[in-house]
N, C-alpha and C positions, 0 to 999 in steps of 0.2 A: 259158295253159291249160296244162295242167299233165293231160297223157293218163294217166297214170303210178292204180296205184290205190293207195290209205294204205296204211302196211305196218298189219300183221293186230297186232296189240293179244295185247299179252301177259300170261297169265291170272295178275290178283293176288294173293299167297298170305295179302296180310296179309288181302283179302278174305275167304276165305273164311274161313281161323283165325278171326275173328270173328262169322258168321254160325257157324260148329261149335256156340260157346260161347252164341251168344244165344238161341242154343234147345237145348242143354243147361240156360240156366240160367232162360230162359218157358219152354221150346218145348216141353218134356216134366212134363208135370207126373208128381209123382211121382219124378220122377228127377233124378240131376244137385244138383248144387247148393241149385236152386228146393226141389225136394221135402221133402232137409235144411229148409231152414231154413222153412216151410212145415208139416213136422210138429212140429218146435222148438216153433213158435211157436205152433201151437194142443193143443200135451200139457196135459197137466192139470193138470200143478205149473206148467207157464209162465203154467196161465188161475187159477190160485189164488195163483200170488205177482201178479202185475198185479192181478187183483181185491184184496188186500193195497195196491198199491202207491195204488191205488185212493183205498181205505180211511181209508187217512193221506194222501191230499194234501185228500180231504174232510174230516173232520178239520182240517191247517189250516187250510182260509179258513176252515168255521163260527171259529174261533178270532180270524179274522182279521174278521168278519161281528161277534161280539159277545164284542169282548175279556172278560176274568175278569179284578180289580181283582188286581193278584200281587203280594205281603209282598212291605215290603222292612224288609233288615233290618237297617240303617245305623239302625239305634232310636238311638246316643248318638249323631251327629246333630242330633236335633230337641228342645230343648230351647225351655226357654218360664220365663214363669210364668202361675200361675192360684193359684185362692184359692173362698172360699166364700162368698154372697149367700143370703141369701133373697129372693124373687119370688113376691110376693102369699103368704109364708106356704109355699112350696113348698126344698126348699135346689136350690142349685143352686152346680155346680162349675165354676166359667167361668173363663178367659185369653186369652193366646197364644202361640200356640207358631211357633218359630222352623222352618221347615223346608232343614233345612246341607242336606239330600241334593239327590241333580239327577233325581229323579225326580216327578212333583206328586202330592202324596197328596191323600188321594180318602174315607180317614175312618182312625183314631187308636181303639187299646184304651187307656185311660187306669184306669194301676189305685189306687185313690184308699184310706187307710189315717187313718178316724175316728181323732180322740184326741179324748180330757172332759180337762179343765178341768186335771186332773191330769198328764195324760197318760199316759195308760192306752184303751192302743189296745178302741175301743167296735164297728170290723169295719175289714173287706175288701170292697172289692169291683170291679171289675172293669167301666167303661162303656164303651164303642162310640159312639166320635163319630165325625158325620158331616164333612165337615173341605173347604174347596177352597181350597192354596192352591203355589202354584208353589214350585219347588226355590228357596233362594236366596234366599227368601221369608221374611214372616210374616200371622197370618193365627187369625186367632180359632175356639174351641173354647169348650161350651158342653155340661152336663148335666144332669142331672136324676139328684140321689141318693137312694135310698130314707132316709125317716125312720127310722128304728132307736127314736124316745123317747125318745132321752136328749138331754144339753148337750152336741153337736158345738160344742167351741172350738180344736178345730185339725186342718187338713187336713192327711197327706203325699202326694206323687204321683209317681209314676213312669211314662213309657212302654214298656209290652211289647208292645205290634205294631204296625207302619203297614201302608194297603196302597196305592196305586199309583189313580191319577186314572181313570176311566172313562172314553176319549170319550165324545159325545152321537154321537147318528146327523149331524151339520154336523162330523165329525172338531176338537169344541171342548176 
């Protein structure tokens, strides 16, 4: 059995330094680094900066929840065959399109130039056709054209604009 008292404990300098730092940072509001941080975090410019960032994030979230069709700029990669026909007395321009882009198409704007038998231009109009064509796939399109009151013999056409397909609520 040891009868000697335990040796005295030497003060730990590191412990005091940590304690002082903790008091400066968190124990004395309005003083030290803690006060500087709180002052910056709650300043009016910082609040406005955070509100602006929150607004930007909300806009991005809305875009993800309710996507809008995006314009496809590679319309030269959308090709096909189409022609005039009559459906119950209504002139219809229809055909098939090949989507050579990497985007699923949801709509195209077709410019149609109507000509008579002498190849004289009767009218030029643009029509929007809703489509559902996957990338590197073929799909149908059709638009009812306005009756110009003249005998239409020929129609020339071109794709002026194309828009991506917007996924439905199931992500399809």
